[in-house]
N, C-alpha and C positions, 0 to 999 in steps of 0.2 A: 865637571862632580857637587858646583852647585847649588843646578837647577835636582838633581840627585839626591843633593842633604833638604834639598825645601820641598821635596813630593812623599822625602823621609817623615820629614818635621809633621806634617801636616797628614803625612799616616799615623803619624804617635803623637797627633791630637783626635784624631778620629776615633779613634782608641777612648783614650780617656775618656770621653765626650760619653762614647757610648756606655764606657763605662759607672759613667753616674749615672746612669739614665734606672726611675727604682726600676724594677723590676717585678711588682707590682701597682697598675691602674690606682690601686684605691689607698697608694700611701702620700701619697700627693692631698689626696681629698683633708680635709677639715676630721681630725679626731672625732668630734661630737657629730659634724652632722656625717658620720661615718654608723653614729651611734643609737638616732635621728633612724636614721636606717632598720637598723636589728630593733625597734620597738614598736617601730609599723606597724615590720615584716611581725611580729611574739605579740602584737596584738587580733592583728590574719586572725594569724595561726587558733591566738582563743576565742575568736568566736565562731572556729569552725569546728573549736570541741579538740584541736590537736595541740593536745597538752604541754609534747616532753620536743614540739618543731616549740612550740611558746618560749619553754621556758628556756631553750635551745640559742632562739632570740636575745631573751631578753641576758640572758646572761652577756652575753655579747653585747652587749648598748650598756651594761655596767664596768664592762672593761674598757671601755673605751673614754664610756663618762659616771665615773663611779658616786659624784655627786650629782645628777640629775634627781628634779625632787619627783619624776612620774615612777621612778624605779619600786619601790618603797610598796603602790597603793598598785601597781598594777598586778607587779610576787602576789601583796594578798588576795590580789580576786578571783588568783588564777590555782592558789595554792585554797581556798575557800572551797573554789565549786571540784578537785582536789579531794577535800575534808577533811584533810588536812589545816580541822583547826587550833590545834595552841599554837601551828607553824603560820598561822596565815593571820590572827592572834597578835606573831610579835613582828613580819609585818604592817598591819597596820596600825602598834603605835609605835616605829620608826618612821613611817610616814604622813603622824597626829607632827611627830616633833620636826619633822622633817617643811612638811608645810601642814600648820595649822589652823588656816587658812579654809580647807578644803570638805563639806562641809559631809558629802559622802565617805570618805576614813570614818570620821564620825560615826556616820551611823551605820558602817558595820561592824564598828566595837563597844557600838552598844548592843548589837545582837551578840555579839560571840562573849560578852563581859552578861547580857544575862541569859548563852546555854549554860554557865556554870556559874552559873545564883549570885555572880555578881551586882547587888541590884541594886546597888547605891554610886556605882565606879558604872555602872549600867542607863540611870535615869544621866548622871551626869555626861556623858559621851551626849546619849542625845540627846538631853537640852541640850551641847553648843549646835551640835548638826540642825535641826528646825533655829535654833540663833541666824547658820550660818543661810538656811534652805531650809523656813516654814512653809512647803509642801511636800518636804520629802513623804511621804507615803509611807517606807516602810522605814521608814523608824517614826512615826507614829503610831504601825496598826505593831513597833513591839515596845513602844508604851504604854499601848493598854493592855497588854498583854502581865505587865509586871504592876499593872492599877489591879488586874483582873486575877491578879496573884496573892493581892494585899490586902480582896477587898474591895474595891474598889471602885465600884459599876458604875457608877456616875462617869466617873473618867476616865476608866475605860469607854467608856458608846463615845465619848466625846471623842477621842483621838482613837476609834472604831473611824469614828463619825468619816475626819478628820482625811483618811486615811479608804475609804469609798471619795470622797473628792475627788481626791490627787489621781487614784489610780484608775491606770489603767481603765480602759471600759467595760473589758470583759472578766477586770476579777471584784470586779465593783459589788457587782450582787453579795457571794462570799462574805465582804466586809465586813459592808453595813448584819446581814444574819449572826455572824457573830454576835457585834451586839446584844441584839433580839436575841439571841441563847443566854444570853448572863444573866438582860434584865429579866426572862422567866424563870430563871432561879430566882428573883424573887420575892416579897411579898406584891397578893397582889394588885390591880393596877402602877408596874412599873415604870411606866412612860413604854413601852412594848410603840402601840400607836406613834407616839409624839416623834419615834425617833424615824422609824418609817417615813412618815411623813416629812421630818426633815433633810432624811437623806434624799428622797426624792423631792423636796426646793430647790437641794443643795445642788440636782446635775443627777443627778443617778439615775440610767435610766434604764435596767436591769426586775427581768419575766418575774426571780426565785423572788423579789422585792413586791410587787407590786403586788407576788400574789400569797404574801404572809401576809403585805395591810387588807385582804382580800380577805381570808383565811379568819383577821381576831375584830372586822366591821363583823362579820358573819355570824360572828360564836356572839356580837354586842347588837344584833338583829339588824341592824342599818342591811337592809341590803339592794340599795340600791344605790353606793357608794361600794359599798363590796360588789358590786355584781359593774358600779363603771373599775376600777381597781382590778377583776381581770379579762375586761376590756384592752384595755391596756396592756396588760403581759399577750392574752389572747396574740397583740399587733406586731409585737417586739420577738415574742417568739412566737410567728405564722405556725414553725415546726408538728407545735402540741397539740397533739388532738385535745388530750385532757381538758384544756382553757377553755377556749370554745362550750365544750358541757356544761361544764358548769355557768360560767355568766347564761347555758339555758334552762342550767334546773334554779337556781337565781331568780329567772323569768320567772317559771312558770310558781314559782312560788307568790309573788311580786300579780299571779292569776294574768298573765300576762304574753298564752298563752301562743299565740304565729310570735314573736317574738323571739318565743324560748324555736319554735318548732327555722323558724331561722339561725340562729346558732348553731342547728342541730345538728340542719341543714352543713355549717360552714364546719365544725369538727367532720363527719366522714370528708367530704372537700378531701382536708388532711390522710388522712384514713379512712377508713367503713369498717367502720366494731360494730357487732352484734349489739353493744350492751345504746350502745346510745341510740338501735331499732330499739331497740328494751323501749328506750326516753320513747321518742314518734308514735308508739305504738300508746301511749298508756297519752295522750298526747290526739292517738284517735277515741278511743275510749271516751276520755274527756266529751266530743267531740260524736260519739255514738254513730259515728260515722265506722258501719262495720270488714268493708268493700278495703277499704285503710288504713284498716288495726291489720285484719289478713295478711294485711300484702309487710309489712313491714314487722309482724311477729314470723314469715316464714321472711327474710329476709334479714332477719336477727336467729333466727335456725344454722342459715347459712354462714353467717359471718365471725362465729360465733368461736371464738379460740377454743374457748374450753383449760388456758390456762390460770383463768384470772378470778378469785376465787371472786367477788362480783360479780360479774356481767353473770359466773354462773347461776346466784340465787336470785339478779333482776330477772336471767329469763323464767327461773324455776316460776318465782313469783308472777308474770306469767300468768304465763301460761294455770297457772290454779285459778285464776282467772275469770279465766275464757274455759273455762268445763277440764281442759287437761289434768288435772290432780295428780291421775297418774304417772303421765312424763312427768309432774314437778315432786314427784318426792322422788321420782329414779335421777329428779341431776341433785337435790335437797342429797341426796342418803351418798352420792357423790362427795360431794363438795361436804360437805358436814365433820367427817375426818379431819378433814383437813386438818393443818398448822394454823393458818390462819383462820377457820371459818369455828376449829375448833372453840376455840377464849371467843365463841362470837354468842351471846344467848341469843340475840334477837335470832340469825339464823336457828340455831338450836332450842328456840321453841316453835320459831313456826315450822322446824322441819318435824319437832311433836307430833303439832296439831298436826297437820296431816296426813301423820302416820296413823293417826285415834277415830281418822274419818275414815278412814282404808283401811284401818286394822292390819293395819303391819306391824305386830306386835315388838320385831326383831330393836324394827329401827327407832318404834317409842322406845322403850329403856333404853335403848343405848343412846337414844337423843335428855331424855327428861336422867343419866345417871350426868353427864357433862352441862348440867342447868344447875346441878345441884352439887356440884361437883366447882363449880364460878361462883355465886351466890349460893348460893345455902342457905336454907328456910325459902326460895323465889319456888309459889308456885309452878307444872308441872301437867303437862292434860292426861289424867290416866287411864 
């Protein structure tokens, strides 16, 4: 009997022990550790764009560890991505109160305040962001926009330059061009070239920046300097055939036909375009090489797409120069009424001149009417 009683007690002990064991293994894990798991899962879902799952995971993290200072900022980023700006603002304000040393929180608040037109609050938040992280390109960009709205082009361009310096490579050029666009609206010589050169000196290596600087220098008749910038642009963006074409045109303007030919060939290596064959044909004309001229003219006619007004007018001009005036006029008439060319006085005058020579009264009348509309009083061949 005693032995039986012992077995009974042992059975009861096992039963009590089993009853005391948690049904869910997670119950034995520190809630803060479990909260961390949900936080990480929420961030992963956010990065994947699964916002519903991100909310679910972050809500669980908040239940388990409501004092986690990271949560308000995480909710803020999530709400901002969902376009819920007012809710995001509240979350970031709570995040700033809980952790005022997180620069990104102030940067986000600065942007949100700016969107609402609260400029003083925006500037204060952005100053705090940059005080904590001077390389926050987002904060510099929003601050630039604030200064631009206030009419302070100098400060705006400075912050756009700083934004470009610290931004990822693919966005640098666009930021510099924002500064340039603002400065172009200011009085003449407002420092556009200086801003572009400083951006390049700061390490901005963007084709659009080199191209803009090339344009500016070419307009100042600094052709060699402009050429150098376009060469840089062509090396940064090797898939754009127009860049080597422009290099070639600048070399032609400097009397360097041999270099220009190489540049035009480099453009053709990217894309076989009729307008570049026209440029090569003109080099052949300058050399008085009729065989070369005919070959390039034939290639120009074969490869011309007809979709670009400049290509058509250049080809028409070349045809007229080799005596194929009827063909040239046919092209001019096709393109003269197109939106791009209808406002181009040079094209209309060339059309009118050729139409008069070939006695095409209708084409002459139409071209001269466009010239009169564009520049009243401008003489047109009648």
